[in-house]
C-alpha positions, 0 to 999 in steps of 0.5 A: 813158060818157066818160073825161076828163083835164083839164090845168091850168097857171098862165098864162105871165104868172104866176110858178110858184115850184114850177117854179122849184124843180124847174128849180133841182133839175134843174140841181143834178143836172146837167140844165142843158139844161132851159130852163123848168119849169111845174108843173101838175095833172091831174084825171081824171073818168069821166062818164056822159053821153048823148053826147060833145057834152054831156060836153064842155059839162059838162066846160067848165062844171066847169073854168070854175066849179070845177076851174080858176081862170080868173084865173091858170090855163089848162086843156086837156082830152081826152075818150075813149069808155069801152066 
């Protein structure tokens, strides 16, 4: 069994209005040292796969087909063994 975390963010070329709002809020709270904010999402999955390689292949397919929008988003992931 494997535990996966998928991190999804907008591509750098895509405007992130939520990130802009967070940055303005931080500046209003006197955190003026923050240069940029990008807001994303994290999805966690527990996968019952026979081995790490098949879990990774399935996870990439899930990300490409459903979990992320490849036109405007990038993703990274971590896979950990569950014992």
